[in-house]
Gaussian input, Z-matrix of N, CA and C with variables (Angstrom, degrees):
# hf/3-21g

backbone

0 1
 N
 C     1     B1
 C     2     B2     1     A1
 N     3     B3     2     A2     1     D1
 C     4     B4     3     A3     2     D2
 C     5     B5     4     A4     3     D3
 N     6     B6     5     A5     4     D4
 C     7     B7     6     A6     5     D5
 C     8     B8     7     A7     6     D6
 N     9     B9     8     A8     7     D7
 C    10    B10     9     A9     8     D8
 C    11    B11    10    A10     9     D9
 N    12    B12    11    A11    10    D10
 C    13    B13    12    A12    11    D11
 C    14    B14    13    A13    12    D12
 N    15    B15    14    A14    13    D13
 C    16    B16    15    A15    14    D14
 C    17    B17    16    A16    15    D15
 N    18    B18    17    A17    16    D16
 C    19    B19    18    A18    17    D17
 C    20    B20    19    A19    18    D18
 N    21    B21    20    A20    19    D19
 C    22    B22    21    A21    20    D20
 C    23    B23    22    A22    21    D21
 N    24    B24    23    A23    22    D22
 C    25    B25    24    A24    23    D23
 C    26    B26    25    A25    24    D24
 N    27    B27    26    A26    25    D25
 C    28    B28    27    A27    26    D26
 C    29    B29    28    A28    27    D27
 N    30    B30    29    A29    28    D28
 C    31    B31    30    A30    29    D29
 C    32    B32    31    A31    30    D30
 N    33    B33    32    A32    31    D31
 C    34    B34    33    A33    32    D32
 C    35    B35    34    A34    33    D33
 N    36    B36    35    A35    34    D34
 C    37    B37    36    A36    35    D35
 C    38    B38    37    A37    36    D36
 N    39    B39    38    A38    37    D37
 C    40    B40    39    A39    38    D38
 C    41    B41    40    A40    39    D39
 N    42    B42    41    A41    40    D40
 C    43    B43    42    A42    41    D41
 C    44    B44    43    A43    42    D42
 N    45    B45    44    A44    43    D43
 C    46    B46    45    A45    44    D44
 C    47    B47    46    A46    45    D45
 N    48    B48    47    A47    46    D46
 C    49    B49    48    A48    47    D47
 C    50    B50    49    A49    48    D48
 N    51    B51    50    A50    49    D49
 C    52    B52    51    A51    50    D50
 C    53    B53    52    A52    51    D51
 N    54    B54    53    A53    52    D52
 C    55    B55    54    A54    53    D53
 C    56    B56    55    A55    54    D54
 N    57    B57    56    A56    55    D55
 C    58    B58    57    A57    56    D56
 C    59    B59    58    A58    57    D57
 N    60    B60    59    A59    58    D58
 C    61    B61    60    A60    59    D59
 C    62    B62    61    A61    60    D60
 N    63    B63    62    A62    61    D61
 C    64    B64    63    A63    62    D62
 C    65    B65    64    A64    63    D63
 N    66    B66    65    A65    64    D64
 C    67    B67    66    A66    65    D65
 C    68    B68    67    A67    66    D66
 N    69    B69    68    A68    67    D67
 C    70    B70    69    A69    68    D68
 C    71    B71    70    A70    69    D69
 N    72    B72    71    A71    70    D70
 C    73    B73    72    A72    71    D71
 C    74    B74    73    A73    72    D72
 N    75    B75    74    A74    73    D73
 C    76    B76    75    A75    74    D74
 C    77    B77    76    A76    75    D75
 N    78    B78    77    A77    76    D76
 C    79    B79    78    A78    77    D77
 C    80    B80    79    A79    78    D78
 N    81    B81    80    A80    79    D79
 C    82    B82    81    A81    80    D80
 C    83    B83    82    A82    81    D81
 N    84    B84    83    A83    82    D82
 C    85    B85    84    A84    83    D83
 C    86    B86    85    A85    84    D84
 N    87    B87    86    A86    85    D85
 C    88    B88    87    A87    86    D86
 C    89    B89    88    A88    87    D87
 N    90    B90    89    A89    88    D88
 C    91    B91    90    A90    89    D89
 C    92    B92    91    A91    90    D90
 N    93    B93    92    A92    91    D91
 C    94    B94    93    A93    92    D92
 C    95    B95    94    A94    93    D93
 N    96    B96    95    A95    94    D94
 C    97    B97    96    A96    95    D95
 C    98    B98    97    A97    96    D96
 N    99    B99    98    A98    97    D97
 C   100   B100    99    A99    98    D98
 C   101   B101   100   A100    99    D99
 N   102   B102   101   A101   100   D100
 C   103   B103   102   A102   101   D101
 C   104   B104   103   A103   102   D102
 N   105   B105   104   A104   103   D103
 C   106   B106   105   A105   104   D104
 C   107   B107   106   A106   105   D105
 N   108   B108   107   A107   106   D106
 C   109   B109   108   A108   107   D107
 C   110   B110   109   A109   108   D108
 N   111   B111   110   A110   109   D109
 C   112   B112   111   A111   110   D110
 C   113   B113   112   A112   111   D111
 N   114   B114   113   A113   112   D112
 C   115   B115   114   A114   113   D113
 C   116   B116   115   A115   114   D114
 N   117   B117   116   A116   115   D115
 C   118   B118   117   A117   116   D116
 C   119   B119   118   A118   117   D117
 N   120   B120   119   A119   118   D118
 C   121   B121   120   A120   119   D119
 C   122   B122   121   A121   120   D120
 N   123   B123   122   A122   121   D121
 C   124   B124   123   A123   122   D122
 C   125   B125   124   A124   123   D123
 N   126   B126   125   A125   124   D124
 C   127   B127   126   A126   125   D125
 C   128   B128   127   A127   126   D126
 N   129   B129   128   A128   127   D127
 C   130   B130   129   A129   128   D128
 C   131   B131   130   A130   129   D129
 N   132   B132   131   A131   130   D130
 C   133   B133   132   A132   131   D131
 C   134   B134   133   A133   132   D132
 N   135   B135   134   A134   133   D133
 C   136   B136   135   A135   134   D134
 C   137   B137   136   A136   135   D135
 N   138   B138   137   A137   136   D136
 C   139   B139   138   A138   137   D137
 C   140   B140   139   A139   138   D138
 N   141   B141   140   A140   139   D139
 C   142   B142   141   A141   140   D140
 C   143   B143   142   A142   141   D141
 N   144   B144   143   A143   142   D142
 C   145   B145   144   A144   143   D143
 C   146   B146   145   A145   144   D144
 N   147   B147   146   A146   145   D145
 C   148   B148   147   A147   146   D146
 C   149   B149   148   A148   147   D147
 N   150   B150   149   A149   148   D148
 C   151   B151   150   A150   149   D149
 C   152   B152   151   A151   150   D150
 N   153   B153   152   A152   151   D151
 C   154   B154   153   A153   152   D152
 C   155   B155   154   A154   153   D153
 N   156   B156   155   A155   154   D154
 C   157   B157   156   A156   155   D155
 C   158   B158   157   A157   156   D156
 N   159   B159   158   A158   157   D157
 C   160   B160   159   A159   158   D158
 C   161   B161   160   A160   159   D159
 N   162   B162   161   A161   160   D160
 C   163   B163   162   A162   161   D161
 C   164   B164   163   A163   162   D162
 N   165   B165   164   A164   163   D163
 C   166   B166   165   A165   164   D164
 C   167   B167   166   A166   165   D165
 N   168   B168   167   A167   166   D166
 C   169   B169   168   A168   167   D167
 C   170   B170   169   A169   168   D168
 N   171   B171   170   A170   169   D169
 C   172   B172   171   A171   170   D170
 C   173   B173   172   A172   171   D171
 N   174   B174   173   A173   172   D172
 C   175   B175   174   A174   173   D173
 C   176   B176   175   A175   174   D174
 N   177   B177   176   A176   175   D175
 C   178   B178   177   A177   176   D176
 C   179   B179   178   A178   177   D177
 N   180   B180   179   A179   178   D178
 C   181   B181   180   A180   179   D179
 C   182   B182   181   A181   180   D180
 N   183   B183   182   A182   181   D181
 C   184   B184   183   A183   182   D182
 C   185   B185   184   A184   183   D183
 N   186   B186   185   A185   184   D184
 C   187   B187   186   A186   185   D185
 C   188   B188   187   A187   186   D186
 N   189   B189   188   A188   187   D187
 C   190   B190   189   A189   188   D188
 C   191   B191   190   A190   189   D189
 N   192   B192   191   A191   190   D190
 C   193   B193   192   A192   191   D191
 C   194   B194   193   A193   192   D192
 N   195   B195   194   A194   193   D193
 C   196   B196   195   A195   194   D194
 C   197   B197   196   A196   195   D195
 N   198   B198   197   A197   196   D196
 C   199   B199   198   A198   197   D197
 C   200   B200   199   A199   198   D198
 N   201   B201   200   A200   199   D199
 C   202   B202   201   A201   200   D200
 C   203   B203   202   A202   201   D201
 N   204   B204   203   A203   202   D202
 C   205   B205   204   A204   203   D203
 C   206   B206   205   A205   204   D204
 N   207   B207   206   A206   205   D205
 C   208   B208   207   A207   206   D206
 C   209   B209   208   A208   207   D207
 N   210   B210   209   A209   208   D208
 C   211   B211   210   A210   209   D209
 C   212   B212   211   A211   210   D210
 N   213   B213   212   A212   211   D211
 C   214   B214   213   A213   212   D212
 C   215   B215   214   A214   213   D213
 N   216   B216   215   A215   214   D214
 C   217   B217   216   A216   215   D215
 C   218   B218   217   A217   216   D216
 N   219   B219   218   A218   217   D217
 C   220   B220   219   A219   218   D218
 C   221   B221   220   A220   219   D219
 N   222   B222   221   A221   220   D220
 C   223   B223   222   A222   221   D221
 C   224   B224   223   A223   222   D222
 N   225   B225   224   A224   223   D223
 C   226   B226   225   A225   224   D224
 C   227   B227   226   A226   225   D225
 N   228   B228   227   A227   226   D226
 C   229   B229   228   A228   227   D227
 C   230   B230   229   A229   228   D228
 N   231   B231   230   A230   229   D229
 C   232   B232   231   A231   230   D230
 C   233   B233   232   A232   231   D231
 N   234   B234   233   A233   232   D232
 C   235   B235   234   A234   233   D233
 C   236   B236   235   A235   234   D234
 N   237   B237   236   A236   235   D235
 C   238   B238   237   A237   236   D236
 C   239   B239   238   A238   237   D237
 N   240   B240   239   A239   238   D238
 C   241   B241   240   A240   239   D239
 C   242   B242   241   A241   240   D240
 N   243   B243   242   A242   241   D241
 C   244   B244   243   A243   242   D242
 C   245   B245   244   A244   243   D243
 N   246   B246   245   A245   244   D244
 C   247   B247   246   A246   245   D245
 C   248   B248   247   A247   246   D246
 N   249   B249   248   A248   247   D247
 C   250   B250   249   A249   248   D248
 C   251   B251   250   A250   249   D249
 N   252   B252   251   A251   250   D250
 C   253   B253   252   A252   251   D251
 C   254   B254   253   A253   252   D252
 N   255   B255   254   A254   253   D253
 C   256   B256   255   A255   254   D254
 C   257   B257   256   A256   255   D255
 N   258   B258   257   A257   256   D256
 C   259   B259   258   A258   257   D257
 C   260   B260   259   A259   258   D258
 N   261   B261   260   A260   259   D259
 C   262   B262   261   A261   260   D260
 C   263   B263   262   A262   261   D261
 N   264   B264   263   A263   262   D262
 C   265   B265   264   A264   263   D263
 C   266   B266   265   A265   264   D264
 N   267   B267   266   A266   265   D265
 C   268   B268   267   A267   266   D266
 C   269   B269   268   A268   267   D267
 N   270   B270   269   A269   268   D268
 C   271   B271   270   A270   269   D269
 C   272   B272   271   A271   270   D270
 N   273   B273   272   A272   271   D271
 C   274   B274   273   A273   272   D272
 C   275   B275   274   A274   273   D273
 N   276   B276   275   A275   274   D274
 C   277   B277   276   A276   275   D275
 C   278   B278   277   A277   276   D276
 N   279   B279   278   A278   277   D277
 C   280   B280   279   A279   278   D278
 C   281   B281   280   A280   279   D279
 N   282   B282   281   A281   280   D280
 C   283   B283   282   A282   281   D281
 C   284   B284   283   A283   282   D282
 N   285   B285   284   A284   283   D283
 C   286   B286   285   A285   284   D284
 C   287   B287   286   A286   285   D285
 N   288   B288   287   A287   286   D286
 C   289   B289   288   A288   287   D287
 C   290   B290   289   A289   288   D288
 N   291   B291   290   A290   289   D289
 C   292   B292   291   A291   290   D290
 C   293   B293   292   A292   291   D291
 N   294   B294   293   A293   292   D292
 C   295   B295   294   A294   293   D293
 C   296   B296   295   A295   294   D294
 N   297   B297   296   A296   295   D295
 C   298   B298   297   A297   296   D296
 C   299   B299   298   A298   297   D297
 N   300   B300   299   A299   298   D298
 C   301   B301   300   A300   299   D299
 C   302   B302   301   A301   300   D300
 N   303   B303   302   A302   301   D301
 C   304   B304   303   A303   302   D302
 C   305   B305   304   A304   303   D303
 N   306   B306   305   A305   304   D304
 C   307   B307   306   A306   305   D305
 C   308   B308   307   A307   306   D306
 N   309   B309   308   A308   307   D307
 C   310   B310   309   A309   308   D308
 C   311   B311   310   A310   309   D309
 N   312   B312   311   A311   310   D310
 C   313   B313   312   A312   311   D311
 C   314   B314   313   A313   312   D312
 N   315   B315   314   A314   313   D313
 C   316   B316   315   A315   314   D314
 C   317   B317   316   A316   315   D315
 N   318   B318   317   A317   316   D316
 C   319   B319   318   A318   317   D317
 C   320   B320   319   A319   318   D318
 N   321   B321   320   A320   319   D319
 C   322   B322   321   A321   320   D320
 C   323   B323   322   A322   321   D321
 N   324   B324   323   A323   322   D322
 C   325   B325   324   A324   323   D323
 C   326   B326   325   A325   324   D324
 N   327   B327   326   A326   325   D325
 C   328   B328   327   A327   326   D326
 C   329   B329   328   A328   327   D327
 N   330   B330   329   A329   328   D328
 C   331   B331   330   A330   329   D329
 C   332   B332   331   A331   330   D330
 N   333   B333   332   A332   331   D331
 C   334   B334   333   A333   332   D332
 C   335   B335   334   A334   333   D333

   B1=1.4945
   B2=1.5170
   B3=1.3041
   B4=1.4945
   B5=1.5278
   B6=1.3703
   B7=1.4260
   B8=1.5330
   B9=1.2256
   B10=1.4252
   B11=1.5170
   B12=1.3008
   B13=1.5308
   B14=1.5938
   B15=1.3498
   B16=1.3399
   B17=1.5581
   B18=1.2644
   B19=1.4777
   B20=1.5441
   B21=1.2655
   B22=1.5182
   B23=1.5280
   B24=1.3397
   B25=1.4587
   B26=1.5602
   B27=1.3617
   B28=1.5638
   B29=1.4439
   B30=1.4049
   B31=1.5397
   B32=1.4934
   B33=1.3082
   B34=1.4579
   B35=1.5138
   B36=1.3449
   B37=1.4698
   B38=1.5327
   B39=1.3359
   B40=1.4744
   B41=1.5105
   B42=1.3455
   B43=1.4626
   B44=1.5372
   B45=1.2629
   B46=1.4630
   B47=1.5956
   B48=1.2926
   B49=1.4630
   B50=1.6071
   B51=1.2705
   B52=1.4906
   B53=1.5195
   B54=1.3719
   B55=1.4179
   B56=1.5125
   B57=1.2099
   B58=1.4987
   B59=1.5681
   B60=1.2436
   B61=1.4377
   B62=1.5396
   B63=1.3185
   B64=1.3999
   B65=1.5077
   B66=1.4250
   B67=1.4645
   B68=1.5720
   B69=1.2345
   B70=1.4408
   B71=1.5575
   B72=1.2484
   B73=1.4831
   B74=1.5029
   B75=1.3103
   B76=1.4514
   B77=1.5226
   B78=1.3943
   B79=1.5029
   B80=1.5388
   B81=1.2800
   B82=1.5373
   B83=1.5359
   B84=1.3148
   B85=1.4678
   B86=1.6003
   B87=1.3952
   B88=1.4749
   B89=1.5003
   B90=1.3552
   B91=1.4644
   B92=1.5086
   B93=1.4394
   B94=1.4448
   B95=1.5961
   B96=1.3804
   B97=1.4351
   B98=1.5284
   B99=1.2800
   B100=1.4578
   B101=1.5338
   B102=1.3582
   B103=1.5073
   B104=1.5546
   B105=1.3423
   B106=1.4849
   B107=1.5242
   B108=1.3119
   B109=1.5526
   B110=1.4810
   B111=1.3726
   B112=1.4437
   B113=1.5267
   B114=1.3151
   B115=1.4376
   B116=1.6070
   B117=1.2783
   B118=1.4790
   B119=1.5376
   B120=1.3365
   B121=1.4101
   B122=1.5573
   B123=1.2649
   B124=1.4755
   B125=1.5561
   B126=1.3888
   B127=1.3329
   B128=1.5437
   B129=1.2678
   B130=1.5172
   B131=1.5038
   B132=1.3174
   B133=1.4467
   B134=1.4935
   B135=1.3354
   B136=1.4503
   B137=1.5094
   B138=1.3341
   B139=1.4660
   B140=1.5848
   B141=1.3843
   B142=1.3645
   B143=1.4775
   B144=1.2832
   B145=1.4706
   B146=1.5194
   B147=1.3434
   B148=1.5276
   B149=1.5672
   B150=1.2969
   B151=1.4280
   B152=1.5839
   B153=1.3586
   B154=1.4771
   B155=1.4622
   B156=1.2228
   B157=1.4755
   B158=1.5887
   B159=1.2475
   B160=1.5335
   B161=1.4350
   B162=1.3227
   B163=1.4795
   B164=1.5245
   B165=1.3464
   B166=1.5156
   B167=1.4702
   B168=1.3669
   B169=1.4367
   B170=1.5581
   B171=1.3067
   B172=1.4797
   B173=1.5071
   B174=1.3706
   B175=1.5110
   B176=1.4526
   B177=1.4043
   B178=1.4384
   B179=1.5387
   B180=1.3221
   B181=1.4741
   B182=1.5706
   B183=1.3214
   B184=1.4124
   B185=1.5150
   B186=1.2747
   B187=1.4720
   B188=1.4893
   B189=1.3333
   B190=1.4783
   B191=1.4636
   B192=1.3153
   B193=1.4799
   B194=1.4659
   B195=1.2748
   B196=1.4663
   B197=1.4484
   B198=1.3205
   B199=1.4964
   B200=1.4578
   B201=1.4530
   B202=1.4138
   B203=1.4684
   B204=1.4439
   B205=1.4352
   B206=1.5198
   B207=1.3397
   B208=1.5355
   B209=1.4747
   B210=1.3017
   B211=1.5143
   B212=1.4742
   B213=1.3919
   B214=1.4771
   B215=1.4547
   B216=1.4323
   B217=1.3835
   B218=1.5746
   B219=1.3811
   B220=1.5004
   B221=1.4701
   B222=1.2654
   B223=1.5598
   B224=1.4718
   B225=1.3588
   B226=1.3356
   B227=1.4936
   B228=1.3429
   B229=1.4925
   B230=1.4892
   B231=1.3361
   B232=1.3833
   B233=1.4855
   B234=1.3974
   B235=1.4550
   B236=1.5836
   B237=1.3213
   B238=1.4643
   B239=1.4207
   B240=1.3240
   B241=1.4993
   B242=1.5461
   B243=1.2583
   B244=1.5005
   B245=1.5201
   B246=1.3602
   B247=1.4189
   B248=1.5421
   B249=1.3261
   B250=1.3946
   B251=1.5126
   B252=1.3338
   B253=1.4192
   B254=1.5277
   B255=1.3419
   B256=1.4756
   B257=1.5142
   B258=1.2676
   B259=1.4762
   B260=1.5110
   B261=1.2883
   B262=1.4460
   B263=1.5002
   B264=1.3096
   B265=1.4948
   B266=1.4403
   B267=1.3346
   B268=1.4713
   B269=1.5106
   B270=1.3845
   B271=1.5026
   B272=1.4822
   B273=1.3003
   B274=1.4538
   B275=1.4548
   B276=1.3664
   B277=1.4613
   B278=1.5765
   B279=1.2648
   B280=1.4193
   B281=1.6479
   B282=1.2949
   B283=1.4295
   B284=1.6054
   B285=1.2768
   B286=1.4820
   B287=1.6084
   B288=1.3427
   B289=1.4311
   B290=1.5559
   B291=1.3304
   B292=1.5214
   B293=1.5169
   B294=1.2932
   B295=1.4673
   B296=1.5315
   B297=1.3022
   B298=1.4226
   B299=1.5410
   B300=1.2883
   B301=1.4527
   B302=1.5519
   B303=1.4249
   B304=1.4347
   B305=1.4785
   B306=1.3671
   B307=1.4545
   B308=1.5653
   B309=1.2748
   B310=1.4866
   B311=1.4580
   B312=1.4248
   B313=1.4298
   B314=1.5125
   B315=1.2898
   B316=1.4442
   B317=1.5841
   B318=1.3094
   B319=1.6100
   B320=1.4802
   B321=1.3232
   B322=1.5101
   B323=1.5335
   B324=1.3970
   B325=1.4831
   B326=1.6156
   B327=1.3032
   B328=1.5102
   B329=1.5640
   B330=1.2689
   B331=1.5111
   B332=1.4875
   B333=1.2491
   B334=1.4828
   B335=1.5441
   A1=103.58
   A2=116.93
   A3=121.13
   A4=109.15
   A5=113.06
   A6=120.32
   A7=109.65
   A8=123.02
   A9=124.32
   A10=111.58
   A11=118.12
   A12=121.97
   A13=110.83
   A14=113.47
   A15=119.17
   A16=109.44
   A17=115.73
   A18=120.68
   A19=107.55
   A20=119.20
   A21=121.48
   A22=106.86
   A23=121.19
   A24=118.75
   A25=114.23
   A26=107.22
   A27=110.55
   A28=117.22
   A29=114.67
   A30=121.11
   A31=108.29
   A32=117.95
   A33=121.28
   A34=112.25
   A35=113.42
   A36=118.04
   A37=110.29
   A38=115.92
   A39=119.58
   A40=111.93
   A41=115.11
   A42=121.30
   A43=108.56
   A44=123.10
   A45=124.52
   A46=116.35
   A47=109.75
   A48=117.06
   A49=112.30
   A50=110.64
   A51=115.10
   A52=111.97
   A53=116.50
   A54=121.54
   A55=117.86
   A56=114.61
   A57=121.34
   A58=110.20
   A59=122.62
   A60=125.04
   A61=109.81
   A62=120.31
   A63=124.02
   A64=112.06
   A65=113.77
   A66=121.07
   A67=106.00
   A68=121.60
   A69=122.04
   A70=112.08
   A71=117.83
   A72=120.52
   A73=109.85
   A74=114.48
   A75=115.80
   A76=112.05
   A77=115.52
   A78=116.98
   A79=109.07
   A80=115.98
   A81=116.66
   A82=109.71
   A83=119.04
   A84=124.64
   A85=107.82
   A86=113.99
   A87=116.03
   A88=112.11
   A89=117.26
   A90=121.13
   A91=114.55
   A92=110.94
   A93=114.96
   A94=106.84
   A95=116.30
   A96=120.55
   A97=107.78
   A98=119.86
   A99=126.90
   A100=107.96
   A101=114.71
   A102=115.91
   A103=114.05
   A104=116.16
   A105=119.69
   A106=108.42
   A107=117.97
   A108=124.69
   A109=108.67
   A110=118.95
   A111=122.70
   A112=106.55
   A113=122.84
   A114=123.96
   A115=105.69
   A116=117.69
   A117=120.02
   A118=110.37
   A119=118.00
   A120=121.26
   A121=110.99
   A122=114.01
   A123=117.93
   A124=111.48
   A125=121.15
   A126=122.24
   A127=115.64
   A128=116.65
   A129=126.92
   A130=109.00
   A131=115.86
   A132=122.06
   A133=112.31
   A134=119.65
   A135=123.16
   A136=115.14
   A137=113.99
   A138=114.23
   A139=110.19
   A140=118.85
   A141=120.40
   A142=113.38
   A143=120.22
   A144=126.82
   A145=113.07
   A146=115.75
   A147=119.52
   A148=111.80
   A149=113.34
   A150=115.99
   A151=114.83
   A152=114.14
   A153=112.74
   A154=111.10
   A155=121.85
   A156=126.37
   A157=106.35
   A158=116.04
   A159=118.76
   A160=111.18
   A161=119.04
   A162=123.26
   A163=115.48
   A164=111.96
   A165=118.87
   A166=107.37
   A167=120.51
   A168=118.26
   A169=109.56
   A170=118.78
   A171=119.37
   A172=112.75
   A173=114.64
   A174=121.56
   A175=108.78
   A176=119.37
   A177=122.83
   A178=111.70
   A179=117.76
   A180=121.20
   A181=108.91
   A182=117.26
   A183=117.75
   A184=109.86
   A185=120.16
   A186=123.76
   A187=113.38
   A188=115.68
   A189=121.56
   A190=109.09
   A191=122.08
   A192=122.40
   A193=110.56
   A194=122.36
   A195=121.56
   A196=114.54
   A197=118.26
   A198=124.29
   A199=109.76
   A200=116.89
   A201=115.31
   A202=117.51
   A203=116.41
   A204=120.22
   A205=110.39
   A206=117.12
   A207=116.53
   A208=111.73
   A209=117.78
   A210=118.64
   A211=108.67
   A212=118.97
   A213=122.18
   A214=113.93
   A215=112.62
   A216=118.64
   A217=112.41
   A218=112.73
   A219=117.02
   A220=112.60
   A221=119.77
   A222=121.88
   A223=109.63
   A224=119.68
   A225=118.69
   A226=114.64
   A227=116.35
   A228=119.78
   A229=113.99
   A230=115.91
   A231=119.91
   A232=111.43
   A233=117.26
   A234=122.28
   A235=112.08
   A236=115.99
   A237=123.16
   A238=108.88
   A239=119.50
   A240=125.32
   A241=104.94
   A242=117.74
   A243=121.55
   A244=115.90
   A245=113.61
   A246=120.03
   A247=112.67
   A248=115.92
   A249=118.21
   A250=115.47
   A251=111.20
   A252=117.80
   A253=118.75
   A254=109.56
   A255=116.39
   A256=108.46
   A257=119.07
   A258=122.77
   A259=114.41
   A260=118.21
   A261=121.54
   A262=107.01
   A263=117.15
   A264=121.89
   A265=112.45
   A266=115.35
   A267=117.56
   A268=108.50
   A269=109.03
   A270=118.04
   A271=111.79
   A272=120.23
   A273=125.05
   A274=116.02
   A275=118.66
   A276=118.69
   A277=110.23
   A278=116.01
   A279=119.47
   A280=111.73
   A281=113.62
   A282=118.64
   A283=110.45
   A284=115.44
   A285=121.22
   A286=105.62
   A287=112.41
   A288=113.40
   A289=112.84
   A290=112.80
   A291=117.69
   A292=105.03
   A293=117.66
   A294=122.38
   A295=110.70
   A296=118.65
   A297=124.87
   A298=113.00
   A299=118.79
   A300=119.43
   A301=105.74
   A302=113.64
   A303=114.99
   A304=111.07
   A305=118.81
   A306=125.51
   A307=111.27
   A308=119.71
   A309=124.48
   A310=109.45
   A311=118.58
   A312=120.76
   A313=112.44
   A314=117.79
   A315=121.20
   A316=111.82
   A317=114.66
   A318=117.40
   A319=107.28
   A320=120.78
   A321=119.12
   A322=108.82
   A323=114.04
   A324=114.23
   A325=109.57
   A326=115.41
   A327=118.67
   A328=104.42
   A329=120.46
   A330=121.80
   A331=108.83
   A332=122.02
   A333=119.31
   A334=115.75
   D1=145.58
   D2=177.87
   D3=-75.02
   D4=142.50
   D5=-169.74
   D6=-62.53
   D7=-38.06
   D8=-176.23
   D9=-62.47
   D10=-30.99
   D11=177.88
   D12=-72.58
   D13=-38.38
   D14=179.05
   D15=-68.05
   D16=-47.80
   D17=-178.24
   D18=-60.54
   D19=-45.30
   D20=-177.46
   D21=-67.26
   D22=-33.44
   D23=174.78
   D24=-60.44
   D25=-52.04
   D26=175.76
   D27=-59.67
   D28=-34.83
   D29=176.91
   D30=-62.16
   D31=-43.88
   D32=-177.83
   D33=-61.92
   D34=-41.54
   D35=178.05
   D36=-68.88
   D37=-40.08
   D38=174.64
   D39=-51.72
   D40=-57.49
   D41=-175.88
   D42=-65.59
   D43=-38.01
   D44=169.94
   D45=-54.21
   D46=-43.10
   D47=177.05
   D48=-67.41
   D49=-44.59
   D50=178.20
   D51=-60.79
   D52=-43.25
   D53=172.65
   D54=-61.99
   D55=-37.15
   D56=176.20
   D57=-68.78
   D58=-37.84
   D59=175.33
   D60=-69.70
   D61=-37.89
   D62=176.90
   D63=-63.27
   D64=-42.51
   D65=179.30
   D66=-66.42
   D67=-46.18
   D68=179.10
   D69=-60.92
   D70=-34.49
   D71=176.27
   D72=-66.11
   D73=-41.85
   D74=-179.67
   D75=-67.26
   D76=-39.17
   D77=-179.88
   D78=-68.66
   D79=-35.57
   D80=-179.67
   D81=-67.11
   D82=-40.91
   D83=178.92
   D84=-62.00
   D85=-50.63
   D86=179.13
   D87=-58.60
   D88=-37.99
   D89=178.05
   D90=-62.10
   D91=-39.14
   D92=-177.13
   D93=-68.27
   D94=-41.97
   D95=-177.67
   D96=-62.05
   D97=-40.80
   D98=-174.77
   D99=-67.90
   D100=-43.17
   D101=177.24
   D102=-63.83
   D103=-38.54
   D104=179.51
   D105=-70.02
   D106=-39.15
   D107=177.36
   D108=-62.74
   D109=-47.57
   D110=-176.73
   D111=-63.27
   D112=-41.92
   D113=-176.37
   D114=-63.70
   D115=-44.60
   D116=-178.86
   D117=-67.30
   D118=-38.96
   D119=-178.28
   D120=-66.73
   D121=-33.69
   D122=178.32
   D123=-88.03
   D124=0.75
   D125=177.79
   D126=67.85
   D127=27.66
   D128=-174.67
   D129=-83.94
   D130=149.90
   D131=173.53
   D132=-63.54
   D133=153.83
   D134=175.34
   D135=-59.24
   D136=-21.23
   D137=-174.70
   D138=-86.73
   D139=-8.11
   D140=176.76
   D141=-70.18
   D142=126.72
   D143=-175.51
   D144=58.86
   D145=30.71
   D146=176.83
   D147=-65.87
   D148=-31.38
   D149=175.01
   D150=-69.08
   D151=-37.72
   D152=172.72
   D153=-68.61
   D154=-35.21
   D155=-178.45
   D156=-63.39
   D157=-44.90
   D158=176.61
   D159=-61.90
   D160=-38.75
   D161=179.15
   D162=-64.04
   D163=-42.30
   D164=176.69
   D165=-66.03
   D166=-43.72
   D167=-178.28
   D168=-67.36
   D169=-32.40
   D170=173.60
   D171=-62.22
   D172=-37.96
   D173=177.64
   D174=-63.65
   D175=-44.89
   D176=-179.70
   D177=-62.80
   D178=-36.40
   D179=176.45
   D180=-67.49
   D181=-38.07
   D182=179.88
   D183=-70.06
   D184=-35.77
   D185=174.23
   D186=-62.35
   D187=-38.71
   D188=177.69
   D189=-67.31
   D190=-40.28
   D191=175.39
   D192=-71.40
   D193=-30.66
   D194=169.39
   D195=-63.44
   D196=-41.75
   D197=176.88
   D198=-59.86
   D199=-46.96
   D200=179.52
   D201=-65.22
   D202=-33.23
   D203=174.40
   D204=-63.68
   D205=-38.00
   D206=-179.63
   D207=-72.34
   D208=-31.95
   D209=173.51
   D210=-62.39
   D211=-47.13
   D212=174.62
   D213=-52.69
   D214=-48.10
   D215=-177.55
   D216=-62.43
   D217=-40.78
   D218=172.99
   D219=-55.12
   D220=-46.72
   D221=-179.19
   D222=-61.67
   D223=-42.29
   D224=-179.60
   D225=-69.96
   D226=-37.42
   D227=173.42
   D228=-61.47
   D229=-33.47
   D230=179.86
   D231=-67.02
   D232=-42.75
   D233=172.60
   D234=-54.97
   D235=-43.23
   D236=-178.02
   D237=-65.18
   D238=-38.31
   D239=-179.80
   D240=-61.33
   D241=-46.36
   D242=179.33
   D243=-63.55
   D244=-37.37
   D245=177.60
   D246=-70.24
   D247=-26.51
   D248=176.46
   D249=-84.74
   D250=-3.93
   D251=176.56
   D252=85.88
   D253=13.62
   D254=178.11
   D255=-87.75
   D256=121.38
   D257=-178.74
   D258=-96.92
   D259=-20.51
   D260=179.74
   D261=-60.21
   D262=135.37
   D263=177.00
   D264=-122.98
   D265=131.09
   D266=175.98
   D267=-117.19
   D268=121.81
   D269=178.49
   D270=-88.61
   D271=141.68
   D272=-177.25
   D273=-47.56
   D274=-53.38
   D275=-171.43
   D276=-98.26
   D277=-0.71
   D278=-177.35
   D279=-103.66
   D280=8.33
   D281=177.01
   D282=-62.70
   D283=132.54
   D284=-177.26
   D285=-73.49
   D286=127.90
   D287=178.10
   D288=-98.73
   D289=155.02
   D290=178.60
   D291=-69.84
   D292=156.07
   D293=171.45
   D294=-49.92
   D295=130.42
   D296=174.42
   D297=84.15
   D298=-7.24
   D299=-178.42
   D300=-83.23
   D301=140.42
   D302=-175.51
   D303=-75.10
   D304=150.18
   D305=174.62
   D306=-67.92
   D307=166.97
   D308=175.77
   D309=-54.00
   D310=-47.69
   D311=-180.00
   D312=-62.30
   D313=-41.69
   D314=179.04
   D315=-66.37
   D316=-34.78
   D317=173.58
   D318=-61.43
   D319=-43.52
   D320=-173.10
   D321=-72.04
   D322=-31.88
   D323=179.88
   D324=-74.80
   D325=-29.02
   D326=-179.30
   D327=-71.77
   D328=-36.28
   D329=-176.22
   D330=-69.25
   D331=-20.24
   D332=179.26
   D333=-85.86

């Protein structure tokens, strides 16, 4: 198989993984906001579900670490691409979409 096609396949998976982590971060942040608002709407003490709140915050921190790791992996894979002699470069948000396919922003909006 030609190198360029293999590189593009890996790049597509990389961008998809980065988008999935971003979507998960948005979902977790919205969940946190909804949990706080629900507690307020019900007139509950700040101590109610504080354990769950801490767990969601821990999940958000883990997602942030995952995002940082993917950014580092992206940089290393870009260096590998150059060492392989592949000059074509695909940028995450500049990927050309097929007609009718949602943009990354629209995908995040649809996930919420």
